C-alpha positions in Angstrom: 189.8 -39.5 -119.2 193.4 -40.5 -119.2 194.0 -43.4 -116.8 197.6 -44.5 -116.2 198.4 -48.1 -115.2 199.7 -48.7 -111.7 203.3 -49.9 -111.6 203.6 -53.6 -110.6 206.2 -52.7 -107.9 203.6 -50.4 -106.3 201.0 -53.1 -106.3 203.4 -55.5 -104.7 204.3 -53.1 -101.9 200.6 -52.4 -101.3 199.9 -56.1 -101.0 202.8 -56.6 -98.6 201.3 -53.9 -96.3 198.1 -55.9 -95.9 199.9 -59.2 -95.6 199.7 -59.4 -91.8 196.0 -58.7 -91.7 195.4 -61.2 -94.5 197.3 -63.8 -92.5 195.2 -63.0 -89.5 192.0 -63.4 -91.6 193.2 -66.8 -92.7 193.2 -68.2 -89.1 190.5 -66.1 -87.5 187.8 -68.8 -87.6 190.2 -71.2 -85.8 191.0 -68.8 -82.9 189.1 -68.7 -79.6 186.7 -65.8 -79.6 188.5 -64.1 -76.7 191.8 -64.1 -78.5 190.4 -62.9 -81.8 188.4 -60.1 -80.0 191.5 -59.0 -78.1 193.7 -58.9 -81.2 191.0 -57.2 -83.2 190.5 -54.5 -80.5 194.2 -53.9 -80.2 194.6 -53.5 -84.0 191.6 -51.3 -84.2 192.8 -49.0 -81.4 196.2 -48.8 -83.1 194.8 -47.9 -86.4 192.4 -45.4 -84.9 195.2 -43.7 -83.1 197.0 -43.1 -86.4 199.0 -46.3 -86.8 199.4 -48.0 -90.1 198.9 -51.6 -91.2 202.6 -51.9 -91.9 203.7 -51.0 -88.3 205.6 -53.6 -86.3 202.8 -53.5 -83.7 200.3 -54.9 -86.1 202.8 -57.7 -87.1 203.3 -58.4 -83.3 199.6 -58.8 -82.8 199.3 -61.2 -85.8 202.3 -63.2 -84.6 200.6 -63.6 -81.2 197.5 -64.9 -82.9 199.5 -67.3 -85.1 201.2 -68.7 -81.9 197.9 -69.3 -80.3 196.7 -71.0 -83.5 199.8 -73.2 -83.6 199.4 -74.1 -80.0 195.8 -75.2 -80.6 196.9 -77.3 -83.5 199.4 -79.2 -81.4 202.5 -77.0 -81.5 204.6 -75.3 -84.1 205.4 -77.1 -87.3 209.1 -77.1 -88.1 
């Protein structure tokens, strides 16, 4: 069996594509269940309809969850 190494650039691009979902996972336990359920449902529906993890819609949903998280923590840090 001849296994070729994966180019580092390709690995980096793959990780970037999952970054929004990784970010959501990092704050999921701090979100109200209603918010997390809604965002999860919207993302799941999007992916089921043929969308990709890299689509702006996914990033929009994660951004919403992050804003809720920041509001619960006392506002945005800046």
